[in-house]
C-alpha positions as CSV (number, residue, x, y, z in Angstrom):
1,M,-27.7,27.0,-4.4
2,I,-24.9,24.9,-6.5
3,E,-24.8,21.6,-6.5
4,L,-21.7,20.1,-6.2
5,S,-20.6,16.8,-8.1
6,I,-19.2,13.9,-6.0
7,L,-15.6,14.1,-7.4
8,T,-16.1,18.0,-6.5
9,A,-17.4,16.9,-3.1
10,V,-14.2,14.6,-2.8
11,D,-11.8,17.2,-3.9
12,L,-12.7,19.4,-1.3
13,R,-12.6,16.9,1.6
14,C,-9.2,15.4,0.3
15,P,-7.3,17.9,-1.7
16,N,-4.1,15.7,-1.8
17,M,-5.9,12.7,-3.0
18,T,-4.9,11.3,-6.4
19,E,-7.1,11.4,-9.6
20,L,-7.3,7.5,-9.6
21,F,-8.4,7.5,-6.0
22,R,-10.9,10.3,-6.2
23,R,-12.3,8.2,-9.2
24,V,-12.6,4.9,-7.0
25,I,-14.2,7.1,-3.9
26,A,-16.8,8.5,-6.4
27,E,-17.7,5.1,-7.5
28,I,-17.7,3.3,-3.9
29,E,-20.1,6.2,-2.7
30,K,-22.8,5.1,-5.2
31,L,-22.8,1.7,-3.4
32,P,-25.0,0.7,-0.8
33,D,-23.9,1.3,2.7
34,E,-23.1,-2.3,3.4
35,Q,-20.8,-2.6,0.3
36,Q,-19.3,0.6,1.0
37,D,-18.4,-0.9,4.7
38,G,-17.3,-3.9,3.2
39,I,-14.7,-2.1,0.8
40,A,-13.9,-0.1,3.8
41,T,-12.8,-2.7,5.7
42,R,-10.8,-4.5,3.2
43,L,-8.8,-1.4,2.7
44,L,-7.9,-0.7,6.1
45,A,-6.9,-4.6,6.8
46,E,-4.5,-4.1,3.7
47,L,-3.3,-0.8,5.1
48,K,-2.6,-2.4,8.5
49,D,-0.8,-5.4,6.8
50,E,1.2,-3.2,4.7
51,Q,2.2,-1.0,7.8
52,A,2.9,-4.3,9.7
53,W,5.4,-5.5,6.8
54,K,7.0,-2.1,6.6
55,T,7.7,-2.0,10.6
56,K,9.3,-5.5,10.1
57,F,11.4,-4.6,7.4
58,E,12.5,-1.4,8.9
59,A,13.5,-3.5,12.0
60,T,15.8,-5.8,10.0
61,T,19.4,-5.0,9.2
62,D,22.0,-6.3,6.8
63,E,24.4,-7.3,9.5
64,H,24.6,-10.9,10.3
């Protein structure tokens, strides 16, 4: 049986991910579950915040 590297496994799961993000995920996978969950929670909060700002920005107009 052929053993896959972490980066190869990440490539197979997420082919559209950038190389830098692949490297980050590979490093995160080495951490204990509690630390992985902490990082995931922060990333999800950041993405939610970015989407909220994007929605607010798109709702504004230059007309006054």
